[in-house]
N, C-alpha and C positions, 0 to 999 in steps of 0.2 A: 574383330574385337568388340565385345558388347560395350554399349555406351557406359554402363555403370562401372565396369572395370577400367575403361578408358579414363573416366573421371577420377577415379581413385588414384591411379597411376600418375595421372598429370598432377593431382593435388600433392603428391609427394616431391615434386620438383622443388629444389632449394630456393628460398626466398632471399635476395640479396640484403646485406646488412644496410646499404644505403639505396634509397629508391628516389628516382627523379621523375616528377610528373611532366611529360613532354609539352603539355598544354600551357602550364603556368610557369614551368622552370623551377618551381619550388623542389628542394630536396629534403628528403625525411630519412631519419635514422630508425630503423626497426629495432624494437626493444624485445622484451621477453614474450614468450608465448603465454596468452591469457585464456585461451579457450580453443576447443576443436569440436567439429562435428564430423559426420560421415563423409562429407564432400568439401569442407572448408576448414580453415584455420584463422585464429584471430590473434594478433600481436598488438602490444603497446607500440605506439608510433609517435615520434617527436618531430615537429617542424624545426629544421636547423636554423632557420632565420628568425623565427618568433618564439621559439620554445613552447608553442602550442602543443598540447597532448591530445591524441586521437586513438581510437581503436581501429586498427587495420584489419578488415576482412579479406581474406585471400581465397579465390576460387578460380579453378582451371578455366582457361579461355578455350572452350570447345570450339572446334571448327575453324580456328584461324590458322592460316598457312604460316609456314616457317618464314620468319623475316617480316611478316605484316605487323604493321603497327597503326592503330586507331585510337588515339587516347580518349576521345570523348564520343566517338560515334558508337553505334551498336553493332555495326556489320561484323560478322565472324563470331559473335557471342552465342552461346547455346540458348535456346528459348528460355530455359529457367533462370539463367543469369539476367537475361535481357528483361524478363518480366520483373525480377526483383529490383533491378536498377531503375526501370521505369516507375514502378509504384513507389518505392521508398524515396526517391529523390523529390517527390512532390508532396511529401507529407511534412506538416509542421505542427507539432502538438507537444506540450510539456511532458506528457506521459508516453511518448514514443521516442525512441532513440533516434537522435537527429542524424540526418545524412548530410555530409559536408562536401561530397564529391567523389569522383572516380577517374581512374585511368588504367592503362593496360599495357603489358608488354607481350612479347612473343608467347609466354606461357601462362600468364595469370592475368585475372582482372582484380584490381585493388580497390576497395570501397573504404573511404574515410568516414568513420562513424564517431558518434559522441562516445567519449571515453567514460565508463561508470566504474569509479575506483572502488565501490563496495561489492563488486561482483554481482551475483545473481541471488535470487530466493532459494535456489538449490543449495548454494552454500551456506545461506542462513539456516535452512532446515537441517542440513547436515549437521551443523554445530549445535543447534537448539533442540532437535528432535520433534518438538511441537512448539506452536506459538499461542499466545493468549488471544481471546476474542477482541480485545482492544486493538491489538496489532493486525489482526485479519481484517478488521473493519477499515483501518488506515490503508492497508495494501489495496484491498478490494475497491475502495473509493478511487484510487488512482487507476487501477486496471480498468474499471467500468469506464471512466472518462476517456482513457486512450481508446478503448474498444469501440465506445460509442462513436468516436471520431472516425475510426475505419469504417464502421458499418454505414454512417451517413453518406460515405463515399463509395458504398456499394463494394467494399472490400472485406473479405473474410480472411483471417489469418491462417486458419487451418492447422496450426502446430503451437497451440497455447499450452505451455507447461512451465515449471518453475525455473528450468535453465534458460529460458528465454524472457525472464522478467529481471532486468538489471536495476541496480541501485546506484545513484550518483553520490557525491560526497555529502550532499544534504539530505540522504536517505529518501529521495524522490524515486518512486518506482517507475520503470521505463519498459514498454513492451518493445522487444527486438526481434532479430532474425525473421525477416519477411521473406526467406527463400521459398516457402510454400504458399505465401499470400496470393490471392486471385480475386478477380472481380466476379461477382455474381451476375447470372444472366437475367433476362427479363422474368423468369419464373422464380427468381430468388434463390437459384442453386448453381453450383459450379458443375464441371464436368464429373461424371460418376466414376471417381478414381478413388482407391483406397490409399490414403496417404495420411502422414501424421504419426504420432507416438500411440501405440496401442492402448496404454492405460488411459488415455484421455479422448479416445474416439467415441462420437455419439452413436446411438442405435441406428440412425439412418444411414450414417457413414459406413458402419460395419455391414448394413444391408445393402451397400452399393447404391443408395439413392441420391448420393451426392451431398457435399457440404452446403450449409447455409448459414446465415447469421445465427440462428438457433443452436447450430453445432458449436459455435464458439461459447455460447452461454452454457451449454452442457460441460464444456471444458472447464469452465469457471467453478461450476459445482464440484467437479473432480478435484480442482485445486484447493478450494475451500476446505473440503473433507480432508485432503491430505495434510494441509498445514496444522489443522486442528488436531488430528489424530495421529500423524506421523506415517500413515500408510496410504496407499491408494485405495479407492472404494471397491475396485473390481479385480481383486487379486484371485488367481486360480492357478492350478497345476499346470494346465495346458492353455495354449492360445484359443483354441476353439471353445473351451469351457469359459474362459474370460469373456469372449465375444457373445456367448449365450447369456451370461450374467448381465452383460451390457444391454442387450436386447430386452431382457426381462426387467432391468432397473433393480436388479437384486444385489444389495450390499449390506454388509453389518451395520446396524444402526448404533452410532456411539452414544450410549446412554449417559456418559459423563458430560456432554456438552449441554449448553442451555437449551431450553424448548424452542426459543427463537432461532437458534443456530440450526437445530435438527430440522424445523420446518422449512427454513430457507434451502438448506441443502436438498431436501425432498423436492421443492419446487424446481430448483435448477437441474435436478437428475430425473426429471419426469421423462419416461420412454417417448411419449408423444411430444413432437416439438412444439405443437400448438398450445400445450399447456404449461410451457416453459414461461417465466416472466420476461417481458421486454426490458431492455436496458433503460428505457425512458422512465419505468416506474420501479426499477430495482431498488434504488436508494430510499423509496418510501416504505420498504419492507420493515417489520418490527425489529429485526436484527439490527438495523441501522438506527431507526428513530428512537429505540428504547434502550440503546447502550452507549457507553461512552467511547468516542472516538478521538484519539489525541491528534492535536495539530501538526505534531511532528514526532519522529522517533529518534532517541539518541543513537549515535553510532555504535555504542557498546551493545546494543540490542541485536547486532549481528551475531553475537557469540554468547550473550548472557541475557537474563530476564530483566527487562526494563522496569524502572520505578517511575510511575506516571506522577507528574506534579499536578496540583489541583488548578484547573483552568482559572484565569484571572476573574471572570465574572462570577464564578462559583466561590471563589475565595473571598471576593467582596461581599457576597451574599452572606456566607457563614459569619464574617466578621460582624455585619449588621445584625444577624440573628443573634448573636452573642452578646453585642452591646444593648440590644432590646431586652434580653433576659436578665442582664445585670440591672438595667434601669427599672424593671418591674419588681425586682426583689428589695429595692430600697423603701424604707418605711417613709411615712409622710415627714416633712422637715420639720424640726422644732422651731417654735416662735420665741424670739428673744425681745423683751419690751425695750423700746428705746429709753435710754437713761434721762433724757430730757423731754419727757412726755407729760409733766404736771399740767393742770389747767393754769391759765393766765401767765405761763412762761413764754410759750411760742404759739399760742392760739390754736394748737392742734387738739384733735379729739383724743381724750385720754384712753378711749377704747381702740384707737388705731395702733397697730404694731407692725414692726419691720419683720419680715421673715428671714431667718438666717439659713443660708443654702448649705451649711455644714451638714453632711449626712451622718447618719448613725455609724456607718462604716468608718468614717474618718474621725468622729469624735470618741466613740466608745470602744471600738476594737480596731485599733491601728495594726495594719499588716495582716488582717484577716484575709485568708484566700478562699475564694468562692470556687468549688469544684465544678467548673464548666468544661467539658471536653467537646470541643467543636467538631473535630473530625478525626475519626479513628476508622481506617479500612474504608474510607469513602463514604460513612454514613454520619449523620448528625446524631449527637448523643448528648443528652443532658438529664439530670435526675431532678425532677420537680420538687422532690422532698428536700434535696439539699438547697434549693433556691428559695423556699418559702420562708416567711418570717420565723416560724417554728425551727426550721432547719438552721437559720442563722443563729437563733438563741441557743440551740444545742451546740453549735460549733463554737459559740463564745464560751459556753459552759465548759467544753472540753479544754479550751485554752486556759 
């Protein structure tokens, strides 16, 4: 029997409603199915003693003999599962799905992972069709941070795609599913195998020159294109035609995107890996430095367009500018003589006066509204004619 067929047949083995970790003695209750792939399934899992919630990834235990049980060792695991457990269990980063442990029984290996209640970016795009550029900047910042952490440890993901980017309850994006992740060799490349999802494969991978860190950066370009346009960049009628478009870097340029977004996509999707930007400098691109990035996203943005609040520093700035404009439009304060200012009465200079701070707006035009619109659609708006003394006089005349 072919290994692929054996894997799929084993993966169809039923998973018990209650699972016990032989190493810790903890008992878990299996919940609903929350995801599945070609060779694995993922369930919601609850610790019966603490009520802690996890995501349970279930993969077949290839090569283990009947009745064998090694809860924390790797003997009997197929190489792919062994590599995933080894790599993922050592990672600690806020933008990577946390690995909480693993155990096994006769049929399966169980991985306890961080539970991400907002599902994946694939679900978000399915509901939204496209995302706004501020949202894309927000998500890309998190993905770049997590990917930079992997690359610093000489690990390439090799299967970056929307369904592998998960969102927790706080809308933080997490890179998950490290089933194809591998360490790069001394030359910066993995084995020359064609693996991953066709729409996100880099030209060097299609040409069977192996994955590298730059291949993951290419995948980021495909992801950015897809969330902004709603379609993958390299669509074609046949797989061979798609691969040729990938080698040539030939994709429809989305004219409706901002120039900075189009330029960054072109940089990420450069056919030559050496011409793609490094993660160290990617956040210095104009797309990030010249555009608004929200600190967080509201949960409803998973299914509807978010409304971005003005960041606090900008809000304070606009209020200060508005107050300055109001102060500049006030006329000089009128002077009122002091009633006891005659010579010989208090020894004061008869030419000395006290200034009354009552403004013209308060004395002559009570309730006059000055038309200052501080923020409309994210831009500062004010009409100088309305704020000039002439404009004020005209406003009083209209009243």
